[in-house]
N, C-alpha and C positions, 0 to 999 in steps of 0.2 A: 154837742156835746163834743168834746176834745177826745183823742184817739185814747188819751189813758184812761179817762172814765168809760170808755165803750171796755175796754178789755176789763176792767174791774166788774162792769155789771155781768159780762160774760162767765166770768170766774163765779158771781155769787149765784146765778141761777146754777150752772153746775153742780155747786155742793149742796143746792137744796136736794137734786135729784140723788145723791150717793146716800147710801145706809149710813145711821150713824158711827157703826163698829169700823167699816173700810176706811170711814173720813179719817177717824182717829187714829187706824194707821199709816193712812196718807200724810197727815201732817206730823206724826211723830219722825215719820221718815224723812221730810222735808225739813223740820229744824235742826236733825242729824247731821244732813248731806250739807246745810248752810252753814253750820259750824266746824266742820270737819276741815283742818287746815288742806290747801292744796297745792301741791308742788309747783315751784314758779317755773315752768316749763313751755316753750312754745313749740310744741311737737304733738302731732299724732301717735306719735312710738307710746307704747304701754312704760308706765314707770315701773322700777323695780317694786318688790316688796317692802314695807315700812321695817327699819330695821329700831326703831325706839320710840318709846311712848312716850306723849307730850300731851298738856293738857288741850282743850280742844280749841282754845282761843292763842295757843302758841303761834310762834314763827317756826319753820322747820330750821332758822337759824339759831335757832336757841335748843336745838336738842345737841348732845354732847358730839365731840367728833370723832365716833366710835369706828371701830374696823375690827374684823376677824381676827379673834385670838384662839391658837395662833393662825398668822395668815397661810393662804393656801401655797404650795410648795411650787415654785416657780424656778428654771435657773437664773442665775444672777452670777453675773462677774466677780471672781475673787479678787482679793487685793485692792488696795488704794484704788481711787479713780483717776483715770486718765486722760478724762477729759470733763466737759461740764456734764453734771448730773450721770456721770459715767458708764453712758454707752451713745452710739448716736443716736438712737431714739428716743434720748433724755428722760429715761422713766424714772433716775433717783433713787433707787433701790440698794441697798447695801445688803451682803449677805451675814455679817457679823451682828453679834448683840451691842448695843450702845452702852455707854456709862449710866449705871442705877444712880449715881449722883455726880454734882460737878468736881470733880478732883483734880484740880491742876498737877500736870507732871511738869510742864516748862510753859514760858511764855518768852516770844521773841519779838523784837524790835526790827522793823523792816524801813524800806527808804522813803515812805508815804503812805498816805490811808490806803487800803485793800479794799475792794469792791468785786472781786472775783474769787471763783473758788479755788482752793489750792489742790493741786493735783500733786502725782506720786510719782516715783522714778516704778520701772515693772518689778523691781525688789523691796520697795517702800521705805528703803534706803534714804532717799533723798525727796524732800517736798520742795515744790517748785510755787513760788507767789508772784504775782504780777501785781505792780503797785501803781497808785497815780502820781506817783514820785518820778515815774518815767523809767521804770527798771524791772528786769527778773531775776530774782532773787533764790539761791537754793539754801535750803537749810536741810540740817541733819535731823533726821527724824528722832535721833537716839536723845539729843539734848536742846535742840534748837537752834544749836551754834550754825554760824553762816560758815558755806564752802566756797561760794563765788557770787557774783552780781554782774550784770551784763545790761549797761543802759539802752535804752531803745529809742531815744531822742524825744518821747512825749507819753502823756499818760497811758496805763495800761489798763481797760476797763476789762479785756477779755480773757477768759479763762484758761490758762495755757495747755495744749494737746499736747500729750505723749505717746509717741510712737515706740512699739514695742522693743526695738533694737537700743532705745533710749532717745533719741532726738527729738527736743521741744520745739512746736511751734506756735510763736505769740503774736497776736496783734496789737498795735498801738496808734495813738489817734496821729502819729508821725506820718501816717498813710502809708505804712507798711506791713507785711509779715514777716518777722523774722524765725529764722532757723536757727539752734543753738545745739552744739554738740553736748553731750552728757557732762563736759570736763570743763564747759562754759564758752566755748571758741564758736564765733557767729560761723554759719555755712554759709548762708545765702540772708540779702533782705530783698524782698518783693515788692517793688513801686504799688501802690492803688491809687485809685482816684477820689477817695474818702477816707475818712476815720474808719482803722480797721478795728472795732469795737465790740464786735460779737466773735463768743466761742468759736473756734475751728473746729470741725470732727471731720473724719476719714468716711468719703464717698463710698457707695460700693466698689468701685475700682481702685481703691486705696490712695485716690487722692484727693490733697486737703482741701476742705471747704468751708468756706468763712464769708462774712458780710461785712463790706464795708462801703459806706456812702448810701448811693442807690443801686450798688452792684453785688451780684452774687459771683461768686469767685471758686474757681476749680484749678488748685494748683498740684502740679506734681511733683514728687519729694525730690527732685531734684532744684527744682523753683521756677522751672518754665509754666507757662500760664498755659491750664488744657482747654479751656473755656470761660465765659463773663454771659451773665445774666444781669439784664437792666429792669428794675422795677421802674415806677412814676415818684416813687416818694423814698425816701430814706428807710432801708433794712435795719430796723432795730432790735430783731429778734436773732438769736443765735440759730441756725439751720438744724434741723433734726433731719435723718435719714431713715425711711423705711426700709423695710427688709430687702425689698426690690430694686432699690437703690435709687430711689425717687427722695429728691431732696424737697424739702417744705420750708418754707420762712413766710414769715410776716412781715408786713411794711406800714409804713404811714402814709401809703396812699389807700389806705382802709382795704386791702386787699391780702387775701394768703394766696402766694403761687406755688404751685406744684411742677419740680422741672425735672426734666427726665434727662436722657442720656445724650451728652455733647452740649448742654446748657439749654436744650429746647424746651419751650413752654409746656408741659401736659394738660394744666387746668390753672384756672385762676377763678375766685369766689371775693366778690365785694360783699363785705360785713359791715359796711355804712360807719366804719369809725376806726381810728389809729389800732393796728394790732401790734401790741405791743407784748403782748403776754406769749412767751415762745411758745413752739410747737413741742407736743410731746406725743409720739405715736405708740398706740396701747400694743397689747398682744395677739388682737385681730386687725389690726391695721388701721383701727379708727383713729384722728387726729383732733388734739384738742388743743386750742389755741385761747385767748383772753383779749379784751379789746378796751378800749377807753372808753365805750359805752357802760362798761360796769359789768361786761356779760364775758361767759364759758362759753365757747362754742364748741360743738362736737361737728366733724365734718367727717365723711365716708372717704374711702381711698381714694375713689374720683373726685374728691373735693365738692361735694354735693352736702348742703346742711341738713344735719340729722336730725340737733336741737339747739336752740340757744337759752340759756337759763340765766337771769339777770341776780349777781350777788352782793349790788349794793356799794362797788366802787372799783376803781382803778383795777383792773388785773394786768399785770407788770412782772417781766420776768418767766423764765421757762416755766412752764406747769409739771405736775409729775403724774404718774400713775402708777396707784397701788398695785400690789400683786394680785389683788381680787378684782382690778379693771376699774375701781371707783378713780376718778379725776380727782386732783388734790391742788386747788390754788391758793395762793395768798391775793388779799385785795388790800387795797388803802382806806380812805378814810370815807364816810365821817366814821365808821365804823371799821376799824382794821381787823381782821381776822384771817385762819385759814378756815376754807371751805372745802367739806368732802361731799363730790356728786358721782350718782349711781349711773353706770354705762348708758341709762334710760334718761338723764337728766336732774333725776331729783335730788334736790338737797336734801343729806343725808345728817348733815349737824356741823358744827361749827365751832372753833376755839378763838374767842375775842381776846385781845389786849389792850392796855390802857389808850387811848388816842387821844387826840389833841382837838378833835373836831375838824382837821384841815383835811381837805380832800387829797392831797399831796404827799401825807404822813401814813406808812403802813407797813406791810409787809410785801417783800419783794419776789415774788416766786414761789414755786411748790414746795414743802417739806422734803427732808430725807426719811424713808421708810425703812428699819434695821430689820433683822431676821425675827424679833419677835412682835414686829407691828407697830413698833413706838415709832414715834414721828419727831425729828427733830429742825429745828426752823431758827432763823435769826430774825429782828425786828428793828424797826429804825427806834424804839425805846431805848436803844444800846443794851440789849437783852437776846439770849439766846434760851428756846424754851423744847423742853423735852416733854410729849403729851401721849401717855398710854394707849393702849385701843380700847380700853375703856372710857377715852374720852376725858380723863382725869389727868391734872398737871403733876409731871413728876418730879421735874424740877425747874427753877429759872437760875440761871448764870448771867452777870452782868457785864459787858466791858466797857471801855472808856469811850466808844464811840458805834453810830450805827453799824448792823450787821444785814447788809444787804446781799451780803454774797451767800451763795448755798457754802452748806456744812459738808464737811466729806468725812467719811468715817473709812479707817484702816484693817486689815483683815482680823487683826485680834480685838476689834470693837473701837479702837480709841478716836476720839470725837476732835476734828481739826476746826478752829473755829478762828475764820478771820474776821478783823474788824477794821472800821473806817478811823480808828483812833491812831493806826499804826503798826497794830501788834496781831500777832498770830498765836492763838492759844493751843497747845495741845491738852485734852482732859484724857484722864485715864480710865479705860472699861470697868 
């Protein structure tokens, strides 16, 4: 007899010794347990309570993209975003309530495709657009008219960073970080060893932190270099900065790196695949990243893996963290969608868009959450989506090209939509 028949024989002898009533109860429980969906989490941490009711044979990805309504009250920076996802932790939250319908106020054409988030001056009167035509364009918030344009020498993928004094910092594929005055004058150009194509932010010491090639740089605001950290692969993600000043980046050496004071390595962790899904830091210090293995991974503040959850496609672009602590990620094909995960790693729900079946087609990064818990995001089907906290589609707005860049919300709820058709659109609240 083989191993399997011996196990079956032992099971049958045990069943004969169990009273019928008990047997019925045990069998019923076993059937329920077998048919109940299990969260796709590789961790021993307890999962959060379920927030949706699904048929027993359904996938958690079939659940609506639901969130709390209203979301918890958490301090969110007012005004328009002055950096990628609005803050150094890259949470991507807006204080305002966004448009209930896609009513266009204006549409402006710029110097090339736009793949970077649009940022705003401290008074929100001017919007800054980085273009793949190789320039930074300043637009009037009022009507979209052009105020000035500065040539950067090559494509600009990185979201511009705006200091409270109005200075703009922009990376470029010309291997430079460029500082620009609010009037459009170049303040300095800092040479880098690789394409400066990740969004800069401010470190805990006030220096400008950004990735270029295989390096992470920290530049003092006068333009001189404070420190430089070298990874073994391209740093593809925009750095996030934790409240204690720790700089976190993902790279194509399969690692997430935590960088401490002076550029010293605090910790590093190998995730076994390119880390192209940019880090976002939760309110409790947890770090969320995405990989080209199709996982969302949670790390604790010391870089230890808490869990990793498969989400069915590449996770690229910076993730978001909702006010209630859920992680929000956009995924690529074959089924592109936005996925919501609990702080314990359970898939709580998803919103899928029509895909092509291609693994390289999808949603780049996590959505923007407004004050009502509505999620706004763009996709590579040339459209922008608004999904309510009930998981239902509020509206869909088509542009003329891919919307890979994160969306921006101003303090009055206006929504700024950049598109790779070379336009920027303002939707009224």
